[in-house]
N, C-alpha and C positions, 0 to 999 in steps of 0.2 A: 757215242760219237755223234750221231745225229743232232742230238740236245746240243752240244759244244758248239757244231756247225750253224745250228739255229740262233745261237745266242749272238755268236759273233756278226752273222749276216743281218740280224736286227739291230744290231748296233753300230753296223756300219764299219766293224773290223774285221782285220785278215790276220790269220795267225800267227803272221810276225810282229803285231802291233802289242803281241802281249808281252808283258815287261818279266814276268815271272807268274810261278805258279805255286799254290797253298794245296795242301790236304791234310785232313785228318789222318794222323798215322794210329789212333786207336785210343782206347782199347775197343774192341768191335768183334765182328765174325771174321773168322780167319779168311774165308772167302772175300768177303765184303772189303777188309783193308787189301788183300793183294790185287783186288780188281782195282780199285781207286790208286794206289800207289803206282801200280804199273801203267795205268792209263797218264798219271801225271809225268812219270819217268818218262814215258814216250814223246808225251808233247813238248819236255823241257828238252829232253835231248835232242830232238829234230831242230828245234828254234835255239839251241845253245843258251837256254835260261836257266838261272838258277829257282831251286825249289826251298818251300818251307814248309815243314812239317810239324804240326800242332797236335797236342791231344786233344780228343774228341771230349773228355770231362773239360777241359780249360774252355772250348768253345760254347758248350753248354752253361758254363757259370758266367763267362763273357754275357752269355746274351740276356741273363737275369739279372747282372750287374746294376745295384740302386735299387732294387726292390725290397730288401731285407737286409740285417747287419751281419747275417752270412747266409752263404750258399753251400747248400749237399748236392753234387752232382752224383747221381747212381746211374749205372748201366746194368740192365740186367745179366749175369753172367750165367746163369742157369745154373744147375746143381743146388741151390738154395744159396745161390753168392751172387753178389753185385762187384762190377768194378766201381769203385768210388773215390772221391777226394772231397775235402772242405776247402772253403774259400771264404775270403773275407766279402764284405759287400760290395767293395768296389769288383770282386772276381778276381782277384790274386789270389793263388795257392798259399793254403794257411799248412802244407805237407804234403807229399807224394801221394800219387794215387796207388791204391792198392785192390786185389781181388780179397773179400771176405763176406764172411755172413752178415748181413744187413743188420742185424742185432750190434755186432761189435761198430760199423760205422753210425749206428744211432746213438750208440752210448757215449762217443765223442762230439757228436752234434751238438750244438748250442739252440737254446728255445728260442723259438722265432725264427729259426732258419726258412730259407726258403727252399726248397727241394724241386730238384729237376731232372731230367732223362727218364727213360723208359722204364728204369727200377722203379720209378715211382708209382708205376699204374700198377704193379705186381705187388708191392709191399706199401701200398696207401694206409690200408688197414694198423698195419705194425708200425708204420711213422707215427699216425694219429696217437695210439695207444702210449706210444714212447715220448712223443713230443706232441702233445695237444695242440700248442699254438704254432705247428708248421705251418707255412705258406704254400702254396701250389699254383704258381705262375702258367699263365696260358701254356700248355705244349705246344711246339712245331716241330714238325717232321725234318725242316728246313733248315740246315746251319750254315749253307753257304755265303748268304749275307754277312753273317757276323762272324766266319771264318774271314771272309776276304777286308773285313773293318779291320780286324786284327791282325791279319799279314802284309795290308798295304804299306803301312807305315815299317815295318821291319825290313821287308824287301826292299823297299827305297833307302833304309839305312847300308844297305850291304848285306843285312842277314841273309842265311838260306846256305844251301850248301846244293853242290852237282848234283844232276839227277841219280847220279851211281850211288852216292852216300845217302839217298832218303831211306830209312829205315820205319819197321814198323814198332807200337810200342805194344808189346806182350805184357800183361801183368801176370799171365796164369801160365805155369810150365808146361812144356809140350806133354801131351798125355799118351802119345804114340807108343808102342811098348814092340818090342821084337816077339813075333810068337815063341810060345814054350815048344822047346824041343820034344 
């Protein structure tokens, strides 16, 4: 919240000047998603503004649009898996995101694709073994600017939902189990 306050103050804006809110909905860590979503929901509820949820994979792909004929977004899902999706060179989805073994995602990835996301760090050797012509655009930990550029026109067209309707994108089934009796 202090960072949000600092940003608004440095731009000479007040919270009521914000016309809409955007947030990545996942995939990602359970706790991180919940914190981000609840923060945006609280701000949007207090200011009576709409929210737009965007897949983190879509934002990763959009950030690298135009760098290659295809983009493969992959986020480390641990357990030997990635959250991944394929995109065309413009960053448009070429299918739905999924949680899967990196080998399965690479089997569908075209030659010459750009690979983005933190899953690239963990599986870079495997990517190069399976796709020697893979490209690796510079990595950024900050996706907020790309998210804002994606969300502004959509919110301007009236897209988005009331804060209470914003939902996380979980690609993996919950693994919480009842204790054995």
